[in-house]
C-alpha positions in Angstrom: -11.1 5.9 -3.0 -12.9 4.1 0.6 -16.1 3.0 1.9 -18.3 4.5 3.9 -20.0 3.1 6.9 -22.7 1.5 4.7 -19.9 0.0 2.1 -21.3 3.2 -0.9 -18.1 4.0 -2.8 -16.9 7.1 -1.9 -14.0 9.3 -3.7 -12.2 12.5 -3.6 -14.8 13.8 -5.9 -17.0 16.5 -4.8 -20.2 14.2 -6.1 -20.5 10.6 -7.1 -21.0 9.9 -10.7 -22.5 6.2 -11.7 -23.6 4.9 -14.7 -25.3 2.0 -16.3 -23.3 0.6 -19.8 -25.6 -1.9 -21.4 -24.6 -3.6 -25.1 -27.7 -3.5 -27.2 -27.0 -6.8 -28.6 -30.8 -7.4 -27.6 -33.5 -6.5 -25.1 -33.1 -6.0 -21.1 -33.2 -9.1 -19.5 -33.4 -9.6 -15.6 -29.5 -10.0 -15.0 -28.7 -6.7 -16.5 -32.2 -5.2 -14.8 -30.5 -5.9 -11.7 -27.3 -4.2 -12.6 -29.2 -0.8 -13.7 -31.4 -1.4 -10.6 -27.9 -1.7 -8.2 -25.7 1.0 -9.8 -28.8 3.6 -9.6 -30.0 2.9 -6.1 -25.6 3.3 -5.0 -25.7 6.5 -7.1 -29.0 8.2 -6.2 -28.5 7.3 -2.2 -25.2 8.7 -2.6 -26.6 12.0 -4.0 -25.2 11.5 -7.1 -25.5 11.1 -11.0 -26.7 8.5 -13.0 -25.4 8.3 -16.5 -26.3 5.9 -19.6 -24.1 4.4 -22.1 -24.9 2.1 -24.8 -22.0 0.0 -25.7 -22.3 -0.7 -29.2 -18.7 -0.2 -30.6 -19.0 -4.0 -32.0 -20.9 -3.5 -35.2 -21.7 -7.1 -36.2 -23.1 -8.0 -32.9 -26.1 -4.8 -32.7 -29.3 -6.1 -33.0 -31.2 -3.4 -35.0 -33.3 -1.5 -32.6 -32.3 -3.3 -29.3 -30.2 0.4 -28.1 -34.1 2.3 -28.6 -35.8 -0.7 -26.7 -33.5 -0.7 -23.8 -34.1 3.0 -24.0 -37.9 2.4 -23.8 -37.4 -0.1 -20.9 -35.8 2.0 -19.0 -37.4 4.8 -19.3 -40.9 2.7 -18.7 -39.5 1.9 -15.3 -38.6 5.5 -14.4 -35.0 4.2 -14.4 -34.4 8.1 -15.5 -30.8 8.9 -16.6 -28.6 12.4 -16.3 -27.5 14.0 -19.6 -27.3 12.7 -22.7 -27.1 9.0 -24.2 -23.0 8.1 -24.9 -22.8 5.8 -27.7 -19.3 4.4 -28.4 -19.9 3.9 -31.9 -19.5 7.9 -32.3 -16.3 8.1 -29.9 -14.1 6.1 -32.3 -12.0 9.2 -32.6 -11.4 9.5 -28.7 -10.1 5.8 -28.9 -8.3 6.7 -31.7 -6.6 9.5 -29.5 -6.3 7.3 -26.4 -3.9 4.2 -28.4 -2.1 6.7 -30.2 -1.3 8.7 -26.4 -0.4 4.4 -25.5 1.6 4.3 -28.5 4.1 7.5 -28.1 4.7 6.7 -24.1 5.6 2.5 -25.0 2.8 1.0 -23.6 1.2 -0.8 -26.7 3.0 -2.7 -29.7 2.2 -4.0 -33.0 1.1 -7.5 -33.2 1.0 -9.5 -36.2 -0.3 -12.5 -35.1 -3.3 -14.4 -36.0 -5.3 -15.9 -33.2 -4.7 -19.4 -34.5 -1.2 -18.8 -33.9 -1.7 -17.9 -30.4 -3.4 -20.6 -29.9 -0.5 -22.7 -30.9 1.9 -20.7 -29.1 0.2 -19.7 -25.8 2.0 -21.2 -22.8 -1.2 -22.0 -20.9 -4.6 -20.6 -20.6 -5.8 -17.3 -18.5 -8.4 -15.4 -17.6 -10.1 -15.1 -20.5 -8.6 -17.2 -23.6 -4.7 -18.2 -23.8 -1.8 -16.4 -22.7 -0.3 -14.5 -25.3 3.7 -15.7 -25.4 4.9 -12.4 -26.4 6.0 -13.4 -29.9 6.0 -9.6 -31.2 6.7 -8.0 -28.2 10.2 -6.6 -29.2 9.2 -6.2 -32.9 7.4 -7.8 -36.0 8.9 -11.2 -37.3 10.8 -10.3 -40.5 8.0 -10.5 -43.2 4.8 -9.8 -41.2 2.5 -7.2 -41.2 0.6 -5.9 -38.1 -3.1 -7.4 -37.7 -3.5 -5.6 -34.0 -2.3 -3.5 -31.4 -1.4 -5.2 -27.9 -1.1 -3.6 -24.2 2.5 -4.4 -22.7 1.4 -5.7 -19.0 3.7 -5.6 -16.2 5.2 -8.6 -14.1 3.7 -7.3 -11.2 0.4 -7.8 -9.4 -2.8 -5.0 -9.8 -5.2 -4.8 -7.1 -7.9 -2.9 -5.6 -10.7 -3.0 -2.9 -13.7 -3.9 -4.6 -16.5 -1.7 -2.4 -19.0 -4.7 -1.3 -16.5 -7.9 -2.2 -13.4 -6.8 -0.4 -9.6 -7.3 -1.9 -9.0 -8.5 -5.8 -5.4 -9.2 -7.1 -4.3 -10.6 -10.5 -0.4 -10.9 -12.3 -1.5 -9.1 -15.8 1.6 -11.2 -17.2 0.9 -14.5 -15.6 -2.9 -14.7 -15.6 -3.7 -12.5 -19.0 -0.6 -11.7 -20.8 -0.3 -9.0 -23.2 -4.0 -8.0 -24.1 -5.6 -6.5 -27.5 -6.7 -2.9 -27.4 -7.4 -2.7 -31.3 -8.4 -5.7 -33.3 -7.5 -6.8 -36.8 -10.6 -6.2 -37.8 -10.0 -1.9 -36.7 -12.6 -2.2 -33.8 -11.3 -1.0 -30.7 -11.7 -3.6 -27.9 -13.8 -2.9 -24.8 -10.7 -2.6 -22.2 -9.5 0.6 -23.8 -13.2 1.8 -24.8 -14.5 1.5 -21.3 -11.5 3.0 -19.9 -11.6 6.2 -22.1 -15.5 6.3 -22.0 -15.5 6.2 -18.1 -12.5 8.7 -17.3 -13.7 11.4 -20.2 -17.7 11.0 -18.4 -15.9 12.0 -15.0 -17.3 8.2 -13.9 -16.3 7.7 -10.0 -18.1 4.8 -9.4 -18.0 1.8 -11.9 -21.1 -0.9 -10.7 -21.4 -3.9 -12.7 -22.0 -7.7 -12.7 -19.5 -9.8 -11.3 -18.5 -11.5 -14.4 -16.2 -8.4 -15.6 -14.1 -8.4 -12.2 -11.6 -10.3 -14.0 -11.4 -7.0 -16.3 -10.7 -4.5 -13.6 -6.6 -4.9 -13.2 -6.1 -4.4 -16.8 -8.6 -1.3 -16.9 -7.0 0.4 -13.6 -3.5 -0.3 -14.8 -4.9 1.6 -18.6 -6.1 4.3 -16.4 -2.8 4.4 -14.8 -0.7 4.5 -18.2 -3.3 7.2 -19.5 -2.8 9.4 -16.7 -6.4 8.9 -15.6 -8.5 9.6 -12.0 -9.4 5.3 -10.7 -13.0 5.3 -10.1 -13.9 2.9 -7.4 -15.3 -0.5 -8.3 -17.8 -2.8 -7.0 -19.4 -5.8 -8.8 -22.9 -7.6 -8.1 -23.9 -10.9 -7.6 -25.1 -12.6 -11.5 -28.3 -14.0 -11.8 -28.0 -17.7 -12.8 -30.3 -20.0 -14.1 -31.5 -23.3 -12.3 -28.7 -25.2 -14.1 -25.6 -23.0 -12.9 -25.9 -21.0 -15.9 -25.4 -16.9 -16.2 -28.8 -15.5 -17.3 -28.8 -13.4 -20.4 -30.9 -12.5 -23.6 -31.6 -16.1 -24.8 -33.6 -16.8 -21.2 -36.0 -14.5 -22.2 -36.3 -10.4 -21.8 -37.5 -8.3 -19.2 -42.2 -8.2 -19.9 -43.2 -4.9 -18.5 -46.4 -6.3 -19.3 -46.6 -9.9 -17.7 -44.8 -8.8 -14.3 -45.5 -4.9 -13.8 -42.5 -2.4 -13.4 -42.9 -1.8 -10.5 -42.5 -5.6 -9.2 -39.5 -6.1 -11.2 -37.7 -3.4 -9.4 -38.6 -4.8 -6.4 -37.0 -8.4 -7.6 -33.9 -6.9 -8.4 -33.7 -5.1 -4.9 -34.5 -8.2 -3.0 -32.0 -10.5 -5.3 -29.5 -7.7 -4.1 -30.1 -8.7 -0.4 -32.5 -5.8 0.4 -35.5 -5.5 3.2 -37.4 -3.9 0.1 -41.0 -3.7 2.1 -43.5 -6.4 0.8 -46.2 -4.1 0.7 -44.1 -2.6 -2.2 -44.8 -5.4 -4.4 -47.2 -4.3 -6.4 -46.1 -0.5 -5.9 -45.1 2.0 -9.4 -42.1 1.6 -10.5 -41.2 5.6 -8.6 -41.9 4.5 -5.7 -40.1 1.3 -5.4 -37.0 3.1 -6.6 -37.4 5.8 -4.4 -37.2 3.2 -1.7 -34.3 1.3 -3.2 -32.6 5.1 -3.4 -33.2 6.1 0.1 -32.3 2.7 2.2 -30.2 0.8 -0.2 -27.7 -1.1 2.0 -24.3 -2.1 0.2 -23.7 -4.5 3.2 -26.9 -6.8 2.4 -25.5 -7.5 -1.0 -24.7 -11.1 -1.5 -20.5 -11.0 -1.9 -18.7 -11.9 -5.1 -16.0 -14.2 -4.2 -12.7 -12.3 -5.2 
């Protein structure tokens, strides 16, 4: 993996394969549209493919009809994906197989601890919550049964060069801890599913929001343990509200009626630092995207603090 002269991701693969992976917990909002536009333009500017995946693995959080609404919005904005849409909810057998490979190779262990117990025993707080104290790392306590499966992390730094913002490193043991891959309720964790999906779909370029930056070392380590080739990563700046909160579905969704599709794409490109001409403000979505796919400049994207 390396960067070309325009800070675009390059890999040893013959073709760049990017992707957009929304969660159908509601309609598309402007923050997720920025990610869609950025990932699309980075893939297409390299002559690559742009795949679409619905991350609907966490059934209780999925809103009925949201996936179809997202697809409709993307189509209306002429953000046309390549191939068929991948649904995580239909791929549990793939995640089960990957988990079994990790078990056979000694990378995971069963854990009997409840969330309350983890909170009580955690030595300190990590990137996304309490650091697991390792209670079950060397075997389940007597009389306890497994609730979840955890990844056994190394006491070393795992890092990568973000294709837009530079070097990022993390010590998994001290900053994250042994993390869950299969939850007590039987659901597979995001970290495992996204790695398996990207690898089996041939994704070489992962472009997503900066809120997922701290997940990347875990995913890189999983790629390595499973023997998967590493994609390159690029994390985009987050759209924030005036009071400094990350924009989400509760702040409003993309409205084609009030803004017009081309204007939304134009605003997304401007947010990403692109010098899209003012005369394209009222152009069609296809025209604005065509400009983005041709002229997208990674050096102009606001840098994420790594």
